[in-house]
C-alpha positions as CSV (number, residue, x, y, z in Angstrom):
1,M,-8.0,4.7,-22.6
2,H,-11.7,4.8,-23.7
3,T,-14.1,4.1,-20.8
4,L,-15.7,1.2,-22.5
5,A,-12.4,-0.4,-23.5
6,L,-11.1,0.0,-19.9
7,A,-14.3,-1.5,-18.5
8,A,-13.9,-4.5,-20.9
9,R,-10.3,-5.0,-19.9
10,K,-11.3,-4.9,-16.2
11,A,-14.1,-7.4,-16.7
12,A,-11.7,-9.7,-18.6
13,R,-9.0,-9.5,-15.9
14,I,-11.5,-10.2,-13.2
15,S,-12.8,-13.2,-15.1
16,T,-9.2,-14.5,-15.5
17,L,-8.4,-14.1,-11.9
18,R,-11.6,-15.8,-10.7
19,L,-10.7,-18.7,-13.0
20,R,-7.2,-18.8,-11.7
21,N,-8.4,-18.8,-8.1
22,A,-10.8,-21.7,-8.8
23,T,-8.4,-23.9,-10.8
24,A,-4.8,-23.1,-9.5
25,G,-5.0,-26.1,-7.2
26,T,-1.8,-26.3,-5.1
27,H,0.2,-23.9,-7.2
28,A,2.0,-21.8,-4.5
29,C,1.3,-18.0,-4.3
30,V,4.6,-17.5,-2.5
31,A,8.2,-18.2,-3.4
32,D,11.4,-18.1,-1.4
33,E,13.1,-15.3,-3.3
34,G,10.3,-12.7,-2.9
35,P,9.7,-10.0,-0.4
36,V,7.0,-9.8,2.2
37,V,3.7,-8.3,0.8
38,S,1.0,-7.1,3.2
39,M,-2.6,-6.0,2.6
40,T,-5.7,-5.3,4.6
41,S,-9.4,-5.5,3.9
42,Y,-12.6,-5.0,5.8
43,G,-16.4,-5.3,5.7
44,E,-17.9,-6.2,2.3
45,R,-14.6,-5.6,0.6
46,I,-13.3,-8.9,2.0
47,A,-15.6,-10.8,-0.5
48,S,-13.4,-9.6,-3.4
49,A,-10.0,-9.1,-1.7
50,H,-8.9,-12.5,-3.2
51,L,-8.9,-10.9,-6.6
52,A,-6.2,-8.3,-5.7
53,L,-4.2,-11.0,-3.9
54,E,-4.6,-13.4,-6.8
55,S,-3.2,-10.7,-9.2
56,I,-0.1,-10.5,-7.0
57,A,0.2,-14.3,-6.8
58,A,0.1,-14.4,-10.7
59,G,3.1,-12.0,-10.9
60,S,6.5,-12.7,-12.5
61,L,7.9,-12.3,-8.9
62,R,5.9,-13.9,-6.2
63,P,6.1,-12.8,-2.5
64,G,8.2,-14.6,0.1
65,R,5.1,-14.1,2.3
66,L,1.7,-12.8,1.4
67,I,-0.3,-11.6,4.4
68,L,-3.9,-10.3,4.6
69,W,-4.8,-8.6,7.9
70,L,-8.5,-8.5,9.0
71,D,-10.0,-6.9,12.1
72,D,-13.0,-9.3,11.8
73,E,-12.2,-12.4,13.8
74,R,-15.1,-14.3,12.2
75,A,-13.7,-13.6,8.7
76,V,-10.3,-14.9,9.9
77,R,-11.9,-18.1,11.3
78,A,-14.2,-18.6,8.3
79,P,-12.6,-17.1,5.2
80,T,-14.4,-16.7,1.9
81,P,-13.9,-19.5,-0.6
82,G,-11.6,-17.4,-2.6
83,L,-9.4,-16.6,0.4
84,R,-9.6,-20.2,1.5
85,R,-8.2,-21.5,-1.8
86,L,-5.3,-18.9,-1.5
87,I,-4.6,-20.0,2.1
88,G,-4.1,-23.5,0.7
89,R,-1.4,-22.1,-1.6
90,G,0.5,-20.0,1.1
91,L,-1.6,-16.9,1.9
92,E,-1.6,-15.9,5.6
93,V,-4.9,-14.4,6.9
94,R,-4.3,-13.0,10.3
95,H,-6.3,-11.0,12.9
96,A,-5.4,-7.3,13.7
97,E,-6.8,-4.5,15.7
98,D,-9.0,-2.1,13.8
99,D,-6.5,0.6,12.9
100,G,-8.1,1.4,9.6
101,P,-5.6,1.7,6.7
102,H,-2.7,1.3,9.1
103,K,-3.6,-2.4,9.4
104,K,-1.8,-3.0,6.1
105,Y,1.6,-2.5,7.7
106,Y,1.4,-1.9,11.5
107,P,0.6,-5.5,12.8
108,Y,3.4,-6.8,10.6
109,V,5.8,-4.2,12.1
110,Q,4.8,-5.3,15.6
111,S,5.1,-9.0,14.7
112,E,8.8,-9.0,13.9
113,R,11.3,-8.5,16.7
114,I,14.0,-7.4,14.3
115,H,13.4,-6.2,10.8
116,R,15.8,-7.6,8.3
117,V,13.8,-7.5,5.0
118,P,11.7,-4.8,3.4
119,L,7.9,-4.8,3.5
120,V,5.7,-4.1,0.4
121,T,2.2,-2.9,1.0
122,A,-0.7,-2.6,-1.4
123,D,-4.4,-2.0,-1.4
124,D,-7.3,-4.5,-1.8
125,D,-9.1,-2.6,-4.6
126,W,-6.5,-2.8,-7.3
127,L,-5.6,-5.5,-9.9
128,F,-1.9,-5.6,-10.4
129,P,-0.1,-6.4,-13.6
130,R,2.3,-9.3,-14.0
131,R,5.5,-7.4,-13.5
132,W,4.1,-5.1,-10.7
133,L,6.2,-6.6,-7.9
134,E,9.2,-7.4,-10.0
135,T,9.4,-3.7,-11.2
136,L,9.0,-2.4,-7.7
137,V,11.6,-4.6,-6.2
138,R,14.2,-4.0,-9.0
139,A,13.7,-0.2,-8.6
140,H,14.2,-0.6,-4.8
141,A,17.4,-2.6,-5.2
142,V,19.0,0.4,-7.0
143,D,19.1,2.1,-3.5
144,P,17.7,-0.1,-0.8
145,S,18.4,2.5,1.9
146,T,15.3,4.5,0.8
147,N,11.7,3.5,0.4
148,T,10.2,3.0,-3.1
149,T,6.8,3.6,-4.5
150,H,5.0,3.0,-7.8
151,R,3.1,6.3,-7.3
152,A,3.9,9.5,-5.5
153,R,2.9,13.2,-5.1
154,H,5.2,16.2,-5.0
155,I,4.8,18.3,-1.8
156,P,4.7,22.0,-2.7
157,L,5.3,24.8,-0.2
158,L,3.2,27.8,0.5
159,D,4.0,30.8,2.8
160,G,6.7,28.8,4.6
161,G,4.5,25.8,5.2
162,V,2.9,23.0,3.2
163,A,0.4,23.8,0.4
164,P,-3.1,22.2,0.6
165,Y,-3.1,18.6,-0.5
166,A,-5.3,19.4,-3.5
167,E,-2.2,21.1,-5.0
168,W,0.1,18.1,-4.6
169,D,0.6,16.9,-8.2
170,R,1.3,13.3,-9.1
171,I,4.8,12.7,-10.3
172,G,6.6,10.2,-12.5
173,A,9.9,8.5,-11.9
174,R,12.0,10.6,-9.5
175,G,14.9,10.0,-7.1
176,A,14.4,9.8,-3.3
177,S,13.4,13.1,-1.6
178,P,11.4,14.3,1.4
179,R,9.3,16.2,-1.2
180,N,7.9,12.9,-2.5
181,L,4.9,11.5,-0.7
182,A,4.3,7.8,-1.4
183,T,0.7,7.1,-2.2
184,G,0.9,3.4,-1.2
185,G,-2.2,1.8,-2.8
186,W,-0.3,0.8,-5.9
187,G,2.7,-0.5,-3.9
188,H,5.1,0.9,-1.3
189,V,8.4,-0.8,-0.3
190,M,9.5,0.2,3.2
191,T,13.1,-0.5,4.4
192,P,13.9,-2.3,7.6
193,R,15.1,1.0,9.0
194,M,11.7,2.5,8.3
195,L,9.9,-0.5,9.8
196,D,12.0,-0.2,13.0
197,A,11.1,3.5,13.2
198,L,7.4,2.6,13.1
199,R,7.4,0.2,16.0
200,G,5.4,1.0,19.1
201,R,3.9,4.2,17.8
202,H,0.2,3.3,17.4
203,H,-0.8,5.9,20.0
204,E,0.8,8.6,17.7
205,F,-0.9,7.7,14.4
206,R,-4.2,7.0,16.2
207,A,-4.1,10.6,17.7
208,T,-2.8,12.4,14.6
209,A,-3.6,10.6,11.4
210,P,-6.0,7.7,12.0
211,R,-7.3,7.6,8.5
212,A,-4.3,8.8,6.5
213,D,-1.6,6.1,6.6
214,D,0.3,7.8,3.7
215,I,0.5,11.0,5.7
216,W,1.8,9.2,8.8
217,L,4.2,7.0,6.9
218,H,5.7,10.1,5.2
219,R,6.4,11.7,8.6
220,V,8.3,8.6,9.8
221,A,10.1,8.3,6.4
222,V,11.4,11.8,6.7
223,E,12.4,11.3,10.4
224,S,14.2,8.1,9.6
225,G,15.9,9.4,6.4
226,T,14.1,6.9,4.1
227,A,11.9,9.2,2.1
228,P,10.9,7.5,-1.1
229,K,11.9,7.3,-4.7
230,S,9.1,6.9,-7.3
231,V,9.1,4.3,-10.1
232,G,6.4,6.1,-12.1
233,R,6.0,3.3,-14.7
234,Y,2.4,2.3,-14.5
235,D,-0.9,4.2,-14.9
236,H,-4.6,3.3,-14.8
237,R,-4.3,1.3,-18.0
238,H,-2.1,-1.2,-16.2
239,I,-3.2,-1.1,-12.6
240,L,-7.0,-1.5,-12.7
241,H,-9.3,-0.1,-10.0
242,V,-12.2,-2.2,-8.7
243,P,-14.6,0.0,-6.8
244,I,-15.8,-1.9,-3.7
245,G,-18.5,-1.1,-1.2
246,S,-21.1,1.6,-0.9
247,G,-19.7,3.8,1.9
248,P,-17.4,6.8,1.6
249,T,-13.9,6.0,0.4
250,L,-10.6,7.3,1.9
251,A,-10.2,9.5,-1.2
252,E,-13.5,11.2,-0.5
253,T,-12.8,11.8,3.2
254,N,-9.1,12.6,2.9
255,V,-9.0,14.5,-0.4
256,D,-12.4,15.9,-1.2
257,D,-13.3,16.7,2.4
258,G,-9.9,18.0,3.5
259,G,-9.1,15.1,5.8
260,N,-5.5,15.0,4.6
261,D,-4.9,18.6,5.3
262,R,-6.2,18.2,8.9
263,Q,-4.1,15.2,9.4
264,V,-0.9,16.8,8.0
265,A,-1.5,19.7,10.4
266,A,-1.8,17.2,13.3
267,A,0.9,14.7,12.4
268,W,3.8,16.7,10.8
269,T,6.0,18.4,13.3
270,P,7.9,21.7,12.6
271,D,11.1,19.6,12.2
272,V,9.5,17.4,9.6
273,I,8.2,20.3,7.6
274,A,11.6,22.0,7.8
275,R,13.2,18.9,6.3
276,I,10.6,18.8,3.5
277,A,11.2,22.5,2.8
278,A,15.0,22.1,2.7
279,A,14.8,19.3,0.1
280,A,15.3,19.9,-3.5
């Protein structure tokens, strides 16, 4: 899509979501039949996090719970007006330790004694289309024993090991495989089995992949036999990116500066790499 046309679509969507947030009144952003959806935000990004959340609330399938985790206790006690209006409609804003991108799933993992339902995670700098959650949940229901993602990368091998991350191509729709790495910003469904396998392991991801939740989650998915299938339906024409903040992004530190390769080397054990290599 032409850059100017995409910018116009983005501006129009933001305007629509702001209006919805201001005028939705008591219209619930959650519904009994939906899954749990979890997100995190931080710093200046919190000021616009309500837009991503509002896009989820406007979907054809609403979450059963919609949770935003913040490490800033002041922001939890005194939420922005946009978040405050969503709280009145069912959003939960909860405090969590500062575990970077792992905040989007780990505090939820620890908050439930037994996991009986899947968890869907997404990032705070995307605007999601109306059928985003419905599409993801329907694809997951085809085989609920494995995780499901809207977007994934294929993990190639090199000299008996894993090739550099820069060589991992994005893939379309594909069945579950340890060779699929879920890139969870667009939406990642994790099974109860996966959630149970994540419990109590904060010391491990802090030591090996503190800034690469996708890398750590893939290790645990391979270990637990829940490596993902990919939906591959949407692209940047549908899921619109909203750049937020002035500091370096995870993409810059993890991809451009080789952070993912360093964290793969630290987090993925020989057994995990062997399972990836053995997969079709």
